[in-house]
N, C-alpha and C positions, 0 to 999 in steps of 0.2 A: 273133241270138245270145243264149243264155241269160245270166242275170245272173251265174251261177257262172263261165262261160267269159269273160264280159266282165271280171269282176274279175281273173281270171288274166291276161287280155290286157293290162290296164292295168299290172300289176306287171312283166310280162315285157318289154313294149315300152318301158317307161320306162327300162330299163337297170338296174333295181334289183338284178337277179339277179347282176350282176357284183360286187356289194358284199356279198351275203348268202349264207351257206351255207344253202341251203334244206333245212330239216329236215322239211318238211311232205310227207307221202306224195303222190306225183303222182296216184295212183289216185283220190284224193278229188275231183280236179277233173272227173272224167269221169262221176261219178254223175249220174243224170237229175234235173232240176230242173223243177218245175211252172212253167207260164207265168205270170209275174207282170210285168206291163208297167211299165217305168219311167215315172213321171209319172201313174200311175193312183192315185187317192186311195183311202183305205180304204173310203169308202162306196160306191165303184164295185165293190168286190170282196166283197160281202156273201155270195155263195154259198160262199166258202171259210172263213167264220167258224166257229170251233169252238164248238159249242153248250154245252160244259161250263160250269157256273157258276164264277165266279172269274176266268176268262180275260179279258183286255182285248179291246177291239174290233179292235185292230191292234197291231203292234209297229214301233217306230222303231229303226233301227240308227244308232249313232254310230260312225263310222269313226275309229279312233285310230292307224292305222298310220303316217302321216307323222310323228307325234310319239312316241307310246309305243312304236311298232314300231321306230323307228330309233334312239331315244336310247341304247340299250344296245350298239349296234354300234361297235366300237372304231375301225375304219377310217372316216375321214370320207367321208360320201356327198356328192358334189358338189351344189351348190345347184341347178343346172339339172336334175339327176336328181330331186331332191326336188320341185321345181316340176312337172315332168312327171308324176310319180306322183300328186300332188294333183289335177292337171287330169284325169287318166284316171280316178281314183276318183270325182271329182265327175261326170264324164261318164256313169257307170253309173246315175246317179239317186239315189245316196246323199244324204240330206237334210242330213247333218252330216259334215264332214271336219275333224277337229282337226289343225292343220297344224304347230305348232311350240310351243316353250316359251321364255319370256323369263326365263331363269335365267342365272346366272353361267357363262360358258364354262369356268371353272375346275372347276366341279362337273359340268357336262354338256357336254363339248366338241362333241358332235354337233349341238347346237342353237346353236352360235356364230353361224350365219348367219340367225338368226331374223328380223331386219329385212329382209334381202334376200329371204327366202322370202315373207314377208307382202306386201311391196311388189311382188314379181315375179309373183304369181299373177293370173290372170284370173278374177275372182269372178263366179259365176253368181247371178242374182237370187233363185233359190229354194233356194240352198244356204248353210248357215251354216259359217263358218270360225273356230271358237274357238281361242284360244291360252291357254297356261298362264301365269299371272303370280303368283309366290309372295309378292311384296311390292310396296310402292309404287314402288320404282325400276323393277322389271320392268313394272309396270302403266303407268307414264308412258312408258316406251320403246315399249311395245306400242301405246299410244294414238297416239303420234307417228308410228308406222309405219302406222296406219290400222285398228287392231283395232276390231271392232264387237261382239265377244263375248269374254269372258274366262272362265277357270276358275281357281279357287283349290283348293289341295290340302292337306288335313290328314290326320291319322292318329289312331288310338285307342290307340297304343302310345307311351309316353314315349321309349323307346329309339329306335324307328324315326323318330319326329319329330325327335329330335336328329340322327340320321344323315341324314335326308332334307332338312330345312330348318334344321338347326343351331339348334334352339329347343325350348322346352318346349311342351306342348299349350296351356297357358294363354297363353303369350306368342304362339304362332302364331295363336290365335284373335283376339287383340288386333290382330295385324298384318293379319289378314284383314278385320277390322272396318273398319280404315282404308282398305283397298283397296275394299271394298264401298261405303263412303260416297262415295268419289270416283267410282266407277263409276255409282252411281245418279244422281249429279249430272249425269253426261254421258249418261244414258239408255243405258248399256252393259249388256247382258245378262250375268248371272253364273251360272256353273255351279259346283257344289261337288263335290269329290272327297274321299272318305274311304278311306284305305288300311288294309290289315290287318284288315278287319272280321271275318274268320273265322280269323285266326291271324297271329302275328307271328314273324319269324325269330329274334328276340331274346328275346321274353317268352312265347312259346307261345300258349296259348288266350286268346281275347279274350271278355269277357263281353258279351252282346248289349246290356245296359243302357248300357255305355260307348259303343257305336256310336250308340244312340238319343240319348244326351246330345250328342255332337258334331253329329249330323244336325240336331237341333233348333236348336242354336246357329247353324249355317250357314243354315238356313231363315230364322231370325229376322233374319239380316244382310241378307237379300234375294236369296239364291240361288233361282232358279226351279226347280232340279232338283238332286238329290243322287245322285251315282254311288257306289255301294257296292262297294269293290274287294277281291276276294280276291287280294291282291297276290302271295302265294306259292303259291296254288293248293292249299291244304290243306283247303278246305271240302268238305262233303258235302251232299247234299240235306237231311239232317236238321239240320245246323248252319246251312245257309242258311235253312231254314224258321224255325228258332228265332230267328235274328237278325232276319229280316223281321217276324215277329210283334211283336217288341219295338219295332222302329223305326216300324212302322205305327201304333203307339199315339200317336206324337207328330208324325209327318209323313204327310200323305196319300199313298197309294200312287201317285197320279197324278204325284207329284213325285219318284219314286224311279226309279233306274236301277241295273243291275248291271254289274260289270266283272270278268270272271272269267278268271283265268289257268289254264292247263291242265297244270300240273306233274304231277298224278297222274291225268290223263284224266277229271277230274270236271266240267270246265267246262260241257259241254252239259247234263249232268244237273242241275247247279246252276241253269243258265239256265231249263230246263224247270220246275223247282220255283218259281223266281221268277215266271215268266210265269203259271203256274197260280195263284199267289197275287195276281195282278193287276198285276204290274210290266209296263209296256209299252215300256220303253226298254232296249236292250241295247248295251253297248260291245263293239267287236270290232276286230280288226286283220287286214288282208288277208294271207292265207297264214299267219296265226298268228304274225306277226312280233312280237317284243317281249320284254320282261323288265323288271326294275327294277334299276338300278345299286346300290341300297342295300338290296336284299333277297336275300341269298345263297340260291341254290337256286330262285329264281323263273324259271320257263321262260316261253315265249311266251304271248301272249294267245290267247284262243279265235279261231279263224279266221272272218273275215266270211263266207266262202263256206259254211262249215259251219252258221253261224247262219241264213243265208238258207235253206239246205236244210231244216234241222230245223223252223224256224218254218212254212215254206210247205208242206212235204211231210208232216211228221208231225202237227203241230198244225192244219194247214189254216187258219192265221190270215193275214189280209192283212198285207202289209208296206208301210209308208208310204214312198213314193218321191217325190223331188222331181220337179217337172214340168220336163223337159229338152227343148229344141228339138234333136232329134237331126239335123235337116237341117244344123245349123251346128256339129256336133261334129266 
């Protein structure tokens, strides 16, 4: 079974489609996909490497569907359905599946079962299962539930930061510092998110220098990777390139990822621009599920199956898959 069809199968068979109005065109599932074996490392796939300068040796996909994909759905998705979705996504060979968020259920009701989800999944040894933790309270709860990797999430817009985490940028960074210090003491990996890097629903255009400033702060706190999010999907290849040029001045490109929403159909073009500039990590959500409850007009994430297709078929770059024992799947 191709990776594209396997991803579709995981979502369909998990029962998720009972709870989501699928807005993704069904025809996209049936496009041909080159043979990329799950469990095959990047160095085993050298023949498909793109020879163009600037491209990375391979691309790693971070699946955010179970968290970012579901958080905006108003009707509560049952815990067992979430767990089944996570299992089926991990079974495709995706190396990272972000599973939930330890935020107040008052703000994000869909994530109210975060502890049950984290404790309920069967973790594969070669797959990472990060969770979002906005503050020390969320961090401590996540650690008690067994989290081994966390993510912190800030923004470059004061208004969006206030709406998202009820804080200023300065105060949010101070809160993140406290979380990161505790995480490092426990040898917990930390990933950083920055929202609204190409535009804000409240403040409009964002200066690339502002993104670089926050990215540098998060790296200095101990984040191993910074995911740059076009939260409302207003970016273009031109604005993506300008932003990355500025951020690359202060953060190595090997520590950068992109997280693109597809509001205006620009997500894949923006990802191609980022990859061409050396970015090797792409966030995506199965079937393009998602949105942001604090960003009016933000549509779904870029679809994981479309990212797999464009990276492997158009760019001919290897995709990094986790090694999975399919005999026990």
